[in-house]
Kinemage of the C-alpha trace (Angstrom):
@kinemage 1
@onewidth
@group {chain A} dominant
@subgroup {mainchain}
@vectorlist {calphas} color= white
{ca met a 1} P 0.008 0.016 0.005
{ca gly a 2} L 1.179 3.527 -0.666
{ca phe a 3} L 3.510 5.311 -3.039
{ca asp a 4} L 6.828 7.084 -3.063
{ca pro a 5} L 6.557 10.642 -4.500
{ca arg a 6} L 10.265 10.612 -5.122
{ca ser a 7} L 9.619 8.299 -8.093
{ca trp a 8} L 7.735 11.010 -9.931
{ca ala a 9} L 9.760 12.172 -12.846
{ca arg a 10} L 7.444 14.835 -14.334
{ca ala a 11} L 9.163 18.249 -14.622
{ca pro a 12} L 7.296 21.468 -13.637
{ca ala a 13} L 5.988 23.738 -16.311
{ca arg a 14} L 8.332 26.501 -17.527
{ca gly a 15} L 8.221 29.528 -15.231
{ca ala a 16} L 6.017 27.807 -12.611
{ca his a 17} L 7.131 27.845 -8.994
{ca val a 18} L 6.723 24.411 -7.386
{ca thr a 19} L 7.071 23.720 -3.681
{ca ala a 20} L 7.136 20.060 -2.636
{ca asn a 21} L 7.724 18.724 0.796
{ca ile a 22} L 8.614 15.144 -0.032
{ca asp a 23} L 9.377 14.209 3.586
{ca ala a 24} L 5.971 15.444 4.681
{ca leu a 25} L 4.269 13.398 1.951
{ca leu a 26} L 6.182 10.282 2.904
{ca ala a 27} L 5.342 10.789 6.594
{ca glu a 28} L 1.651 11.142 5.726
{ca asn a 29} L 1.786 8.017 3.612
{ca glu a 30} L 3.410 6.104 6.469
{ca ala a 31} L 0.763 7.437 8.872
{ca leu a 32} L -2.007 6.194 6.602
{ca arg a 33} L -0.316 2.755 6.378
{ca arg a 34} L -0.147 2.588 10.166
{ca glu a 35} L -3.768 3.601 10.463
{ca val a 36} L -4.840 0.724 8.202
{ca phe a 37} L -2.680 -1.588 10.264
{ca leu a 38} L -4.392 -0.429 13.544
{ca leu a 39} L -7.803 -0.753 12.039
{ca arg a 40} L -7.010 -4.358 11.139
{ca gln a 41} L -5.866 -4.974 14.722
{ca gln a 42} L -9.172 -3.542 16.056
{ca leu a 43} L -11.124 -5.760 13.680
{ca leu a 44} L -9.356 -8.842 15.059
{ca arg a 45} L -10.022 -7.734 18.625
{ca gln a 46} L -13.667 -7.157 17.950
{ca gln a 47} L -14.460 -10.444 16.261
{ca ala a 48} L -17.772 -11.813 17.439
{ca pro a 49} L -17.689 -14.707 19.948
{ca gly a 50} L -17.742 -18.045 18.195
{ca ser a 51} L -15.927 -16.772 15.122
{ca val a 52} L -13.419 -19.028 13.461
{ca phe a 53} L -9.888 -18.133 12.252
{ca arg a 54} L -9.863 -18.014 8.464
{ca gly a 55} L -6.453 -16.427 7.897
{ca glu a 56} L -3.361 -18.083 6.553
{ca val a 57} L -0.763 -19.502 8.920
{ca ser a 58} L 1.269 -21.863 6.779
{ca val a 59} L 4.714 -23.376 6.757
{ca glu a 60} L 5.742 -20.883 4.070
{ca arg a 61} L 4.502 -17.905 6.080
{ca val a 62} L 6.261 -19.095 9.224
{ca glu a 63} L 9.468 -19.423 7.223
{ca ala a 64} L 9.015 -15.894 5.801
{ca trp a 65} L 8.301 -14.482 9.236
{ca gly a 66} L 11.390 -16.211 10.692
{ca gln a 67} L 13.572 -14.730 7.956
{ca ala a 68} L 12.174 -11.246 8.578
{ca leu a 69} L 12.806 -11.498 12.292
{ca ala a 70} L 16.367 -12.697 11.683
{ca arg a 71} L 17.186 -9.431 9.853
{ca his a 72} L 16.993 -7.496 13.084
{ca pro a 73} L 20.448 -6.089 13.894
{ca arg a 74} L 20.265 -7.565 17.412
{ca trp a 75} L 18.939 -10.966 16.365
{ca arg a 76} L 22.020 -12.717 17.809
{ca glu a 77} L 21.184 -11.291 21.238
{ca leu a 78} L 17.902 -13.185 21.236
{ca arg a 79} L 18.681 -16.433 23.042
{ca val a 80} L 16.668 -19.631 23.080
{ca gly a 81} L 17.054 -19.846 26.908
{ca ala a 82} L 14.957 -21.835 29.316
{ca ser a 83} L 13.475 -21.739 32.815
{ca ala a 84} L 15.299 -23.125 35.821
{ca arg a 85} L 14.728 -23.346 39.533
{ca val a 86} L 17.369 -21.662 41.686
{ca gly a 87} L 16.677 -22.649 45.283
{ca glu a 88} L 12.967 -21.806 45.738
{ca thr a 89} L 12.847 -19.317 42.881
{ca leu a 90} L 11.916 -20.135 39.292
{ca val a 91} L 14.206 -18.073 37.021
{ca phe a 92} L 13.146 -17.399 33.407
{ca ser a 93} L 15.519 -16.566 30.548
{ca gly a 94} L 15.459 -16.390 26.765
{ca leu a 95} L 12.576 -17.239 24.432
{ca arg a 96} L 11.567 -20.457 26.204
{ca gly a 97} L 11.628 -18.716 29.558
{ca leu a 98} L 9.420 -15.916 28.260
{ca leu a 99} L 6.974 -18.443 26.804
{ca glu a 100} L 6.645 -20.239 30.102
{ca his a 101} L 6.268 -16.965 31.990
{ca leu a 102} L 3.493 -15.867 29.656
{ca ser a 103} L 1.707 -19.209 30.051
{ca arg a 104} L 1.189 -18.478 33.720
{ca gln a 105} L -1.119 -15.624 32.736
{ca trp a 106} L -3.477 -17.866 30.698
{ca ser a 107} L -6.859 -19.077 31.907
{ca asp a 108} L -5.293 -22.550 32.141
{ca pro a 109} L -1.519 -22.242 32.844
{ca arg a 110} L -1.092 -25.949 32.064
{ca ala a 111} L -2.395 -25.503 28.489
{ca gln a 112} L -0.154 -25.476 25.426
{ca leu a 113} L 0.121 -22.231 23.484
{ca glu a 114} L -1.890 -23.705 20.568
{ca glu a 115} L -4.737 -24.687 22.975
{ca glu a 116} L -4.824 -21.167 24.433
{ca leu a 117} L -4.924 -19.625 20.940
{ca asp a 118} L -7.822 -21.942 19.937
{ca arg a 119} L -9.656 -20.832 23.044
{ca arg a 120} L -9.307 -17.147 21.969
{ca leu a 121} L -9.974 -17.779 18.257
{ca pro a 122} L -10.951 -21.314 17.201
{ca gly a 123} L -8.671 -22.613 14.448
{ca leu a 124} L -5.738 -20.255 15.069
{ca gly a 125} L -3.823 -22.571 17.369
{ca ser a 126} L -4.458 -25.634 15.202
{ca ala a 127} L -3.198 -23.745 12.127
{ca leu a 128} L -0.020 -22.681 14.030
{ca arg a 129} L 0.592 -26.216 15.282
{ca gln a 130} L 0.442 -27.541 11.760
{ca ala a 131} L 2.698 -24.790 10.397
{ca leu a 132} L 5.334 -25.357 13.074
{ca arg a 133} L 5.726 -29.079 12.581
{ca gly a 134} L 9.324 -30.084 12.029
{ca pro a 135} L 12.655 -28.968 13.467
{ca gln a 136} L 12.342 -26.184 16.083
{ca thr a 137} L 14.916 -23.556 15.047
{ca lys a 138} L 15.396 -20.283 16.893
{ca ala a 139} L 13.493 -18.414 14.185
{ca arg a 140} L 10.471 -20.816 14.452
{ca leu a 141} L 10.551 -20.529 18.261
{ca ala a 142} L 10.621 -16.706 17.984
{ca val a 143} L 7.547 -16.935 15.772
{ca arg a 144} L 5.774 -19.151 18.320
{ca val a 145} L 6.646 -16.787 21.206
{ca ala a 146} L 5.343 -13.855 19.127
{ca phe a 147} L 2.002 -15.611 19.042
{ca ala a 148} L 2.152 -15.940 22.842
{ca val a 149} L 2.825 -12.168 23.185
{ca tyr a 150} L 0.370 -10.818 20.581
{ca gly a 151} L -2.251 -13.578 20.480
{ca val a 152} L -4.800 -13.141 17.634
{ca arg a 153} L -2.894 -10.062 16.405
{ca ala a 154} L 0.335 -11.963 15.840
{ca thr a 155} L -0.075 -12.423 12.138
{ca glu a 156} L -0.459 -8.620 11.695
{ca trp a 157} L 2.597 -7.794 13.794
{ca leu a 158} L 4.785 -10.447 12.124
{ca ser a 159} L 3.835 -9.330 8.658
{ca glu a 160} L 3.787 -5.561 9.200
{ca ser a 161} L 6.440 -4.902 11.876
{ca pro a 162} L 8.789 -7.877 12.334
{ca leu a 163} L 11.640 -5.734 13.614
{ca arg a 164} L 9.377 -4.240 16.306
{ca val a 165} L 8.439 -7.825 17.274
{ca val a 166} L 12.113 -8.584 17.981
{ca asp a 167} L 12.389 -5.341 20.001
{ca glu a 168} L 9.436 -6.407 22.093
{ca leu a 169} L 10.806 -9.893 22.673
{ca leu a 170} L 14.179 -8.481 23.695
{ca glu a 171} L 12.595 -6.005 26.121
{ca arg a 172} L 10.426 -8.617 27.737
{ca ile a 173} L 13.226 -11.062 28.147
{ca ala a 174} L 15.520 -8.336 29.612
{ca ala a 175} L 12.805 -7.440 32.155
{ca leu a 176} L 12.427 -11.101 33.176
{ca glu a 177} L 16.157 -11.576 33.610
{ca gln a 178} L 16.480 -8.275 35.502
{ca ala a 179} L 13.815 -9.432 37.914
{ca ala a 180} L 15.690 -12.659 38.490
{ca arg a 181} L 18.921 -10.962 39.589
{ca pro a 182} L 19.645 -10.630 43.334
{ca ala a 183} L 18.286 -7.275 44.589
{ca pro a 184} L 20.464 -4.800 46.504
{ca ala a 185} L 19.423 -4.094 50.005
{ca glu a 186} L 16.406 -1.803 50.076
{ca asp a 187} L 16.652 1.673 51.507
{ca ser a 188} L 13.889 1.610 54.126
{ca thr a 189} L 14.109 5.365 54.497
{ca asp a 190} L 12.561 5.882 51.052
{ca pro a 191} L 9.325 3.843 50.936
{ca glu a 192} L 8.035 6.033 48.043
{ca arg a 193} L 10.823 4.897 45.732
{ca ala a 194} L 10.423 1.308 46.851
{ca ala a 195} L 6.699 1.533 45.996
{ca ala a 196} L 7.587 3.019 42.576
{ca phe a 197} L 9.931 0.100 41.761
{ca ala a 198} L 7.203 -2.316 42.800
{ca ala a 199} L 4.635 -0.544 40.592
{ca leu a 200} L 6.899 -1.155 37.609
{ca gly a 201} L 7.496 -4.779 38.540
{ca leu a 202} L 11.181 -4.079 39.299
{ca arg a 203} L 13.543 -4.795 42.148
{ca trp a 204} L 15.087 -2.027 44.135
{ca gly a 205} L 18.013 -0.395 42.339
{ca ala a 206} L 17.052 -1.392 38.793
{ca ser a 207} L 18.929 0.507 36.117
{ca ser a 208} L 17.432 3.452 34.208
{ca glu a 209} L 17.286 1.314 31.069
{ca ala a 210} L 15.332 -1.351 32.907
{ca ile a 211} L 12.912 1.344 34.209
{ca lys a 212} L 12.372 2.689 30.722
{ca arg a 213} L 11.739 -0.802 29.313
{ca ala a 214} L 9.309 -1.603 32.065
{ca his a 215} L 7.485 1.699 31.619
{ca arg a 216} L 7.157 1.204 27.837
{ca arg a 217} L 5.855 -2.373 28.311
{ca leu a 218} L 3.312 -1.443 31.006
{ca val a 219} L 1.875 1.650 29.325
{ca lys a 220} L 1.132 -0.513 26.269
{ca thr a 221} L -0.850 -2.871 28.459
{ca his a 222} L -2.601 -0.366 30.686
{ca his a 223} L -3.250 2.507 28.274
{ca pro a 224} L -6.952 3.479 28.377
{ca asp a 225} L -7.114 3.185 24.605
{ca gln a 226} L -6.206 -0.436 24.931
{ca gly a 227} L -8.872 -1.079 27.622
{ca gly a 228} L -6.679 -0.389 30.639
{ca ala a 229} L -7.798 1.379 33.785
{ca val a 230} L -7.003 5.157 33.974
{ca asp a 231} L -5.858 4.894 37.634
{ca asp a 232} L -3.409 2.081 36.830
{ca phe a 233} L -2.048 4.036 33.871
{ca arg a 234} L -1.512 7.147 36.016
{ca arg a 235} L 0.099 5.158 38.790
{ca ile a 236} L 2.574 3.588 36.392
{ca his a 237} L 3.456 6.912 34.784
{ca ala a 238} L 3.879 8.614 38.199
{ca ala a 239} L 6.213 5.819 39.350
{ca tyr a 240} L 8.281 6.263 36.154
{ca gln a 241} L 8.536 9.984 36.605
{ca leu a 242} L 9.597 9.618 40.262
{ca leu a 243} L 12.360 7.068 39.477
{ca met a 244} L 13.700 9.033 36.482
{ca ala a 245} L 13.706 12.407 38.244
């Protein structure tokens, strides 16, 4: 969708003064493309109960999505990982750790991803299971985890913004691993900052980068436009402002 005005080769008429803001036109074109993308997302979210997935999730599309994800400049930083128990604490890392962590938020934490997807949109999980049959490479695992993160919107994100998908996976994994690190001793004289760290799901003394990542992730989830509560959104933003001051 869209066009690139820089491809126009027609010369202006003799003596005519032409003013063209190519960057503004390109920005407008990109905004329109994003608007269409968001409308598609809303359509998926508003599907009537009982609807059945009729999109295409095939072996070929999974392969194409995996190749697009692998073009991210930080792709090598995305590790397969796992979950492991350290003492009485379950520590999550990498893609597998993120997948297990997300499964704890499902209506049935014991369910497989494909079962959870079929519960949300019948047919989607079954299609994904069929498309992912075969060797489980890192790229295929990343596609699977993307479905755990985005649910019924995953096909849109993987097709439209694969590099942003990798950014999201890296941020979520970094937040999980940050939470698993031993926390410095808390400063009991500053309960307000301690409460702010807790509001962002961080341990005391988390780095500014971890705070920024947590804030970006939480505002996406709790923004009123996405169905979040206004009070929760304000509390998260206030905690971020306090910690970054």
